[in-house]
Structure formats: structure tokens, C-alpha cells
Steps between C-alpha positions, in 0.01 A plus 500: 500500500713787387721687746755769450717658765815635344746626757758646265770372277869537556739486211852386581742474214796276571745328275809291485838571346469585133130583508365846431272671745236763436267724690181379664309711248617266222318190630172508693233264627162594350144367505546284811209337683419245773225243442383178662484216249384149595619542859839641399611863519644644180688823440528577131622798308752611244848646497541781246836596353467875450868550425689490172704185578391139520475316831681165515343369823307608810309365798169611649481411872154491658426513872144395587348670806209459740439789734857618456652159579692302240314179412708393200747598233567410139684617192484508123826502303527628145795351313407586142584843357256787552549755219464874558137607500365149564328337800540159667199350684560322832296294742591378850275247678472435875324181614396372841412836656141582596513877476715764331402867500808668357837459337830672434694482174872537456682505169856367544798370306427708191773448242515708184664382185 
């Protein structure tokens, strides 16, 4: 069964001392989708670095929804370098939930360098 109910993505760029920050236009979530696979719910997609600097690390947070209620959360963390112009595929799996009909994505802790 294939389901898709994208509710919007929010890009939040944060950093710690010494890290460089960029605009939300530099790094975006693209090609995201929700599918049911062997009884699990999977959100997959890619993060695209559209800027001219490399990304050192980032996190994609996923909130799984059913009828507007949160039924689970998960995250994918990229710790290898993402060069300018490249994409990084991610996948977040939620188990033990009977039904999911939507999700929210949030891109956080983006560090350039």
C-alpha cells in the first residue's frame, strides 16, 4: 500500500559555536514520500545542498500523524560531509503503529563547513 500525505516541511538552521549557518534556501528536503512496508511506516527522501558550501552535518526529524494526531517520531542524522550540489538520501522507520496518514518533516542542526 502506498500512501502520501505531506503536510509541509520546515527548515530550521541552527548551529553551535564555531559553525557557519546559511539560509534555508541552501539546504532543502526533496523527493519525500510515505509508504507502508512490511507493517512498518517509512518516510524516505533526500536532502539537497543547493548552496555553494559543504554541509558538515544535519538532522531530519519526522513526525508521523494519524488524523492530525502524533502517533510517532523519528530522525535521521547525517554526519558525513554533503558537498555543494549533492544530495543525501534518508529513511526513517516507524514500527508498531497500525495507521499513519501523514507526516511532517523538519530539517535541524544544519552545520556548514
